[in-house]
VOGU-3710 file (C-alpha; in Angstrom, 3 decimals, decimal comma):
1> matilkrgkd> 135,491/4,877/129,087  138,739/6,810/129,250  139,351/9,894/127,132  142,850/10,461/125,750  143,651/14,172/125,565  147,258/13,661/124,428  149,077/10,753/122,805  152,760/9,942/122,353  154,552/8,464/119,334  152,912/5,534/117,590
11> veaiaeidaq> 154,131/1,973/118,064  155,570/1,674/114,550  157,837/4,697/114,980  159,167/3,377/118,286  159,785/-0,072/116,766  161,826/1,453/113,933  164,039/3,307/116,419  164,494/0,106/118,450  165,570/-1,818/115,347  168,244/0,752/114,553
21> vrsvvetald> 169,579/0,567/118,113  169,695/-3,245/118,008  171,774/-3,224/114,846  174,301/-0,702/116,170  174,716/-2,595/119,441  175,122/-5,990/117,788  177,916/-4,697/115,575  179,666/-2,962/118,488  179,574/-5,982/120,800  180,912/-8,234/118,053
31> diarrgddav> 183,791/-5,798/117,560  184,596/-5,794/121,292  184,502/-9,606/121,390  186,978/-9,780/118,500  189,341/-6,868/119,178  188,991/-6,188/122,893  190,740/-3,050/124,156  191,370/-1,696/120,649  187,646/-1,695/119,894  186,827/-0,173/123,282
41> remsrkfdgw> 189,354/2,614/122,736  188,018/3,411/119,259  184,425/3,586/120,531  185,384/5,754/123,473  187,172/8,134/121,138  184,284/8,143/118,651  181,315/8,440/121,022  182,774/10,247/124,041  185,808/12,041/122,588  187,798/10,338/125,328
51> erddyrlgpd> 191,044/8,384/125,030  193,798/7,378/127,443  196,225/4,499/127,891  194,399/2,981/130,856  190,733/3,748/131,502  190,944/2,569/135,103  191,303/5,437/137,586  194,253/5,241/139,935  194,270/6,132/143,657  195,703/9,594/142,973
61> eieaalaelr> 192,910/10,407/140,514  190,287/9,225/142,967  191,731/11,351/145,751  191,896/14,347/143,411  188,221/13,912/142,564  187,304/13,782/146,246  189,357/16,920/146,877  187,324/18,843/144,276  184,107/18,381/146,223  183,027/20,520/149,154
71> prdiadirfa> 182,714/18,855/152,565  178,938/19,327/152,301  178,938/17,449/148,982  180,760/14,521/150,555  178,408/14,570/153,544  175,365/14,547/151,250  176,716/11,595/149,279  177,410/9,716/152,487  173,882/10,468/153,760  172,277/9,133/150,577
81> qeqvrnfaei> 174,442/6,026/150,604  173,600/5,364/154,241  169,880/5,400/153,391  170,405/2,929/150,548  172,634/0,752/152,730  170,146/0,770/155,601  167,225/-0,354/153,448  169,349/-2,987/151,680  170,396/-4,365/155,077  166,742/-4,500/156,142
91> qmsalqpver> 165,949/-6,444/152,977  168,965/-8,699/153,491  167,783/-9,580/156,981  164,610/-11,035/155,464  166,569/-13,418/153,208  167,383/-16,298/155,485  168,826/-19,711/154,622  166,504/-22,631/155,321  167,021/-26,265/156,257  164,210/-28,686/157,069
101> etlpgvilgh> 163,737/-32,430/157,570  160,895/-32,935/155,078  160,695/-36,711/155,554  162,394/-38,885/158,191  166,084/-38,823/157,277  165,665/-36,388/154,339  167,122/-32,890/154,712  166,371/-30,135/152,191  167,655/-26,600/152,322  168,817/-23,530/150,482
111> knipvrsvgc> 171,539/-20,996/151,019  172,004/-17,520/149,557  175,311/-17,140/147,712  176,467/-13,733/146,444  177,417/-13,353/142,804  181,237/-13,275/142,654  181,734/-10,214/140,441  179,441/-7,435/139,253  179,838/-4,648/136,715  177,905/-1,507/137,641
121> yvpggkypll> 177,130/1,020/134,937  176,698/4,600/136,152  175,172/6,921/133,518  176,807/10,295/133,224  176,973/11,573/129,659  174,306/14,291/129,927  174,162/14,577/133,729  176,599/13,136/136,298  174,110/10,676/137,819  176,068/9,781/140,919
131> asahmsvvta> 172,958/8,305/142,558  173,266/5,242/140,338  176,535/4,423/142,085  174,726/4,309/145,423  172,003/2,069/144,083  174,252/-0,548/142,511  177,538/-0,535/144,420  176,172/-0,111/147,946  173,504/-2,748/147,386  176,009/-5,217/145,930
141> kvagvkrivt> 178,297/-4,632/148,916  175,489/-5,421/151,354  174,795/-8,622/149,423  178,438/-9,670/149,845  179,735/-9,357/146,264  183,543/-9,690/146,370  184,522/-7,767/143,210  182,600/-4,692/142,119  183,605/-2,907/138,916  182,134/0,448/137,934
151> cappfagrpa> 182,072/2,293/134,635  180,880/5,853/134,049  181,423/7,975/130,944  183,488/11,157/131,004  181,583/14,349/131,762  182,789/17,586/130,172  185,910/15,831/128,930  187,062/14,129/132,131  185,931/11,818/134,928  183,071/13,503/136,793
161> paivaaqhla> 184,378/14,195/140,331  180,999/13,590/141,981  180,545/10,232/140,240  184,096/9,173/141,089  183,510/10,128/144,730  180,218/8,237/144,838  181,760/5,112/143,294  184,699/5,197/145,693  182,696/5,950/148,836  180,207/3,221/147,945
171> gadeiyclgg> 183,047/0,686/147,884  183,838/0,009/144,218  186,952/-2,135/143,759  187,759/-0,984/140,195  186,650/2,349/138,726  186,816/2,955/134,967  186,007/6,088/133,019  184,165/4,434/130,133  180,669/4,950/128,810  178,057/3,398/126,593
181> iqavgamalg> 178,212/0,100/124,730  181,986/-0,032/125,123  181,682/0,026/128,917  179,113/-2,728/129,368  180,676/-4,753/126,554  184,131/-4,587/128,121  182,822/-5,539/131,567  180,775/-8,461/130,285  183,079/-9,848/127,603  186,402/-8,902/129,158
191> tasiapvdml> 189,462/-7,449/127,476  193,187/-7,637/128,102  192,881/-4,826/130,645  189,428/-5,533/132,175  188,618/-8,961/133,604  185,049/-10,030/132,792  182,303/-9,902/135,400  179,493/-12,355/136,118  176,654/-9,829/136,175  175,798/-6,370/134,806
201> vgpgnayvae> 173,588/-3,879/136,626  172,584/-0,259/136,368  170,486/1,992/134,123  171,599/3,669/130,934  170,477/5,036/127,596  168,822/2,967/124,870  172,183/1,634/123,650  173,286/0,538/127,112  169,927/-1,126/127,729  170,091/-2,964/124,408
211> akrqlygrvg> 173,685/-4,028/125,070  172,622/-5,551/128,364  169,761/-7,338/126,612  172,084/-8,824/124,000  174,675/-9,824/126,614  172,112/-11,539/128,850  172,989/-15,216/128,998  176,715/-14,619/128,741  176,311/-12,711/131,986  173,425/-12,090/134,330
221> idlfagptet> 171,693/-8,732/134,384  169,509/-6,937/136,883  166,631/-6,257/134,477  165,777/-4,933/131,040  165,719/-1,169/131,540  164,870/1,401/128,902  164,242/5,150/129,062  162,893/6,541/132,334  159,099/6,379/132,612  156,817/8,221/134,981
231> miiadetvdg> 153,082/8,147/135,583  151,045/10,494/137,741  147,758/9,114/139,072  145,824/12,074/140,445  142,372/13,348/141,304  140,959/16,687/142,441  142,929/16,587/145,705  145,981/18,100/143,947  146,570/20,872/141,414  148,070/21,134/137,958
241> eicavdllgq> 151,346/22,696/139,061  152,461/19,769/141,233  151,407/17,289/138,532  153,311/19,202/135,861  156,438/19,485/138,000  156,424/15,764/138,727  155,927/14,890/135,065  158,658/17,181/133,755  161,000/16,309/136,618  161,335/12,848/135,099
251> aehgpnspav> 160,931/13,817/131,437  164,233/15,689/131,700  166,034/12,329/131,823  165,964/12,169/128,031  164,050/13,037/124,874  162,418/9,588/124,797  161,252/9,437/128,434  157,475/8,771/128,621  155,473/10,898/131,061  151,807/10,052/131,611
261> llttserlar> 149,077/11,850/133,531  146,173/9,584/134,462  143,334/11,370/136,210  139,610/11,315/136,887  139,428/15,080/136,402  139,359/16,709/132,987  139,779/20,061/134,722  143,023/18,843/136,359  144,189/17,322/133,067  143,831/20,578/131,146
271> etmreverll> 145,290/22,628/133,990  148,302/20,310/134,078  148,829/20,623/130,322  148,814/24,413/130,635  151,258/24,247/133,548  153,565/21,988/131,556  153,804/24,572/128,772  154,408/27,363/131,281  157,142/25,448/133,128  158,904/24,441/129,925
281> eimptgavag> 159,522/28,129/129,231  161,497/28,590/132,462  162,919/25,116/133,101  166,726/24,931/132,570  166,328/21,423/131,097  163,219/22,418/129,173  164,605/21,502/125,760  165,046/17,837/126,662  161,924/17,613/128,826  159,897/19,414/126,178
291> qawrdygqvi> 160,876/16,983/123,448  160,039/14,033/125,708  156,658/15,592/126,504  155,854/16,321/122,864  156,868/12,874/121,589  156,066/10,583/124,514  153,758/12,489/126,860  150,209/11,266/127,414  147,176/12,653/129,230  144,327/10,234/129,975
301> vaadhdemir> 141,061/11,059/131,716  139,419/7,992/133,267  135,825/7,601/134,414  136,704/6,597/137,974  139,406/5,120/140,204  138,633/1,540/139,135  139,289/2,464/135,528  142,445/4,339/136,511  143,901/1,283/138,186  143,051/-0,913/135,188
311> iadeiasehv> 144,797/1,505/132,828  147,776/1,924/135,161  148,280/-1,845/135,455  148,118/-2,150/131,671  150,748/0,552/131,130  152,924/-0,891/133,954  155,045/2,223/134,338  158,458/2,360/135,986  157,566/5,149/138,436  154,007/5,725/139,615
321> qvmtdrddwy> 153,233/8,817/141,681  149,814/8,489/143,364  148,129/11,655/144,645  144,495/10,904/145,396  142,002/10,688/148,222  142,765/6,936/148,508  146,518/6,440/148,074  146,679/3,294/150,205  143,905/1,740/148,109  146,294/1,893/145,148
331> lenmvnygal> 149,029/0,290/147,249  146,665/-2,533/148,154  145,238/-3,093/144,672  147,746/-2,043/142,024  150,038/-4,839/140,808  152,118/-3,634/137,832  154,646/-0,908/138,643  158,350/-0,462/139,249  157,935/1,665/142,375  155,047/3,525/143,981
341> flgprtnvsf> 155,311/7,011/145,450  152,293/7,608/147,641  150,939/11,048/148,392  152,030/14,579/147,462  154,674/14,692/150,213  156,855/12,192/148,383  157,939/12,086/144,745  160,057/10,125/142,280  163,077/12,369/142,808  163,228/11,298/146,469
351> gdkvigtnht> 163,453/7,683/145,315  165,932/8,513/142,572  168,369/10,285/144,831  168,197/9,780/148,547  165,290/8,142/150,376  166,807/4,645/150,331  164,764/2,547/147,916  166,501/1,535/144,700  166,003/3,586/141,556  167,005/0,913/139,032
361> lptrraaryt> 163,530/-0,213/137,993  161,730/-2,106/135,204  160,559/-0,197/132,133  158,666/-1,014/128,923  156,009/-2,986/130,806  158,567/-5,320/132,407  156,917/-4,430/135,724  154,332/-7,055/134,784  156,845/-9,762/135,737  159,711/-8,257/137,749
371> gglwvgkflk> 160,512/-5,708/140,391  163,558/-3,474/140,459  167,140/-3,881/141,589  167,461/-4,902/145,227  169,866/-6,820/147,405  168,292/-10,149/146,421  169,272/-9,621/142,758  172,909/-10,105/143,743  172,205/-13,415/145,465  171,845/-16,896/144,037
381> tctyqkvltd> 169,442/-18,957/146,126  170,909/-22,439/145,747  169,354/-25,621/147,070  171,010/-28,644/148,653  169,836/-31,995/149,922  171,060/-34,703/152,274  169,720/-38,204/152,908  170,828/-39,306/156,351  169,537/-42,881/156,749  169,563/-46,122/154,756
391> easamigeyc> 165,793/-46,383/155,133  165,200/-42,922/153,667  167,532/-43,534/150,706  165,844/-46,828/149,841  162,340/-45,389/150,218  163,018/-42,356/148,007  164,895/-44,665/145,613  161,858/-46,878/145,057  159,657/-43,938/144,091  162,405/-42,474/141,925
401> srlcalegfa> 162,989/-45,764/140,089  159,356/-46,120/139,092  158,996/-42,472/138,072  162,118/-42,750/135,888  160,607/-45,803/134,195  157,521/-43,755/133,301  159,805/-41,311/131,492  162,027/-43,926/129,897  165,169/-42,715/131,673  166,919/-46,005/132,388
411> ghgeqanirv> 170,166/-44,409/133,575  168,332/-42,151/135,988  166,432/-45,159/137,250  169,610/-47,119/137,890  170,915/-44,263/140,053  167,906/-44,975/142,242  168,119/-48,781/141,954  171,684/-48,999/143,228  170,588/-47,187/146,417  167,663/-49,567/146,813
421> rryggrnvep> 170,041/-52,548/146,527  172,734/-51,131/148,811  170,656/-49,412/151,463  167,340/-51,265/151,261  168,574/-54,817/150,860  166,299/-55,498/147,880  167,539/-57,557/144,945  166,625/-55,171/142,127  167,684/-56,037/138,593  169,813/-53,326/136,938
431> ytavepl> 167,901/-50,933/134,666  164,467/-52,181/135,656  161,863/-50,388/137,691  161,502/-51,294/141,355  158,209/-53,084/141,894  156,317/-52,168/145,087  156,309/-54,782/147,834
//
C-alpha cells in the first residue's frame, strides 16, 4: 500500500476556490454579451491596466515588435514553430477521407472539414508564453483553418514583442492585445470590433479556463484546461536533484500548479523533498513555485511499479515524466495522461517549448477521456451517403420502413415508403410499414 509523505490542499478548499471563480466569470461573460466593447475595455483597464481605442495590433506595431527581437530570437521561434508544424503535418497525413461501397449501390464516406474560424488564447500576464502561439496557430494553419484570431494580454504595460512575433510568424490573421475573461469572451461572443469565432483554443489561468467551460456550446473548445500539472514517476535509477528540478520547473507556472512525485523509493522521495527546499532558495521563480509546492505538491511512495501505474492512472496528470528502469513498460500500459515524457533525457519543458508535440493538454483528470490539442481538433469529420441504384434504395427503404414502425415514427417511415414505391415498384400504403415479401 502506498505511503503519502506529503499532501496538497484538501478537496473542500479547492472546491470553494472554484466556486468563486465560476461566479466571477459568469458575471463577466454576461456583461460582455450585453455591452460588448465597452465591457471588454472596462475589464482590460481593471485587470490589466491596459486601455486603447483599438486592441487589434496594426502592421506597423507588428513590425516594430519583430524589430525589437534579435535575429537569434527570431531564428529560435522559427525553429520551434517548424517542429510543431512538422509533427502536425505528420498527424494530418494520417487523417484521410474515406469512401466505401458498403452494400451494392450504397456509398458511405466521410470528409475532414476545417473549422472556419478559431480564437487562440496565448497566456502572457506573468510570463510571455510565446510557445502557446506555436501550439495553437501553427496547428490550426496545418488543419486549414481560414481565419485565426489571437489574443494575448499586455506584458509590462504593452504588447509583449516575443508573443507578437510568435503570433505573426505562426500565421495569425488578427492579433489583439487582450487578456483574461475579456479576451476569450470577446472572441467567442463577438463585439462591434471583434467578429465572433467558431472555436476557442489555448491554455490560460483559472478564469480563462472557466470562461471556456461556460462558453462551450456557444462555441467549440479544445478541452477543459486548468492549472498546469506535472507528475514524476521515478525509481532508484535517478536522483533527487533531477526529480526536484522537473517538479519545480512546472510548479513555477502558478501558485496552484500541482506537482506530484510518485516513486518506489522512500530514499529518493526524501532526497527529492530536500532538493526541492534547497532549489527554492536559489530559484528566480521560487516564490511562485514554492507556494505551488506547499499547497499542491504531493509525494507518494508506492510498493512497486504495478501500484505506481494504478495510482498514476487514477490521478490522470497532464504531464507525466517517467524515469525508471522500464520506461517503455509505462508507455505500453499507462492509459490516463495528457502527455508522456520518457526517460531522463527528455522533460516537460522540451514538450512545452520546442520538441514539436502540443503543450495544450487535459488537466483535472480530463485525461481519462481526452487527449490534448492536435491537428484533428480543428477538423470536423463529417459523413455523407449516396444511394446509386433503384434496387439499393428500395431494399434499404424496406428495412427502414419497418424499423420506423417499431419506433412509432410514421413520418420517418413514409420517407422510406415513397422510395419503395418509386424505386421498388411496390404498392405500399402511405404511413404503413412495408411488409416483407
